[in-house]
N, C-alpha and C positions, 0 to 999 in steps of 0.2 A: 851123466848120474844117477841117475835111476838102473838098480837090477835088471826092471822090467819096462820089458821095455813093446808096447804091442806095434804086426804090421799092421800102414797103412792101409797097408794095395788093400786087404780085404774085406775093405771100406768103402773102399772108391766103387762106382759102376761101372764106373766107364776108363779107361787109361786118366784122360784129363782131367776128372773130375772131383774139387775140387773147396763145392757146394754145398755138396749134399747136404743131405739132415747127418747122416749118419757117419761122410768124414771128421765134418766139424765139432761132435762129441768125441768119438775115438781120436781127434787130433785134439781136444783140451783135453779130457782126459790122460792123454800124455807128459800135458804141462804142467793140469794141476801136480801129477803124480812126480813129476822132476820140484816142482819149486817146493813140494811136501818134505824133500825128500834139501832139498837146499836152507826151509828154515829151521830143518832141526839142530843145523849144526850153526846156521845164525838167529840166535833168537830172539831179539835186538832187531831185527827188519823191517819194518812197519809199512814199510813204501811195499813192499814186496805180500805182506802179508794181506795189503788191502788188496793188491792184484791178483790174490790166489780166494780171497773173498767174491771177485768176478769173475772168474773164468766158471768158477764153481753154480753162480748166479745164473752164467749167462748158460752153462750145461742146462743148467738144469729147465732151462728154456727151453730149448733145442731138443729135450728128450718127450716133456710136456706136448711143443708139435706134434712130431714123431708118431704118438703115444692117440694126437687126435687124429691122423691119416692112414694107422695103423696098429692096430693093437698088435701083432702079429712077429714088426720089427719093432718095436720098440720092442714086448719081449725079444726076444732075437736079440739084438742091439744090446741094450743092461748083461742077458749075461754072459756075451761075449764079450765085453768089457770087463764083467764081474766086481756092478755094482751092483750095491744095496735101495734100493727100492717096492 
């Protein structure tokens, strides 16, 4: 769907990592980008729009958690993903 794909392996701590906050933020960012493209074409898809808002809120909470743990990891994460904040 989206032209901008994120290399999720770059955010893993080890090979089997799927639960770290940085990986989850990267995964949510990719899903948000894909859903945003979908909603550009399907403007009346209200349930997907709600799902998008839920994902954005979850990503924001994960970023806040990361910022509380380590400011430098937070800065690195938002710069890699190209997020504003």
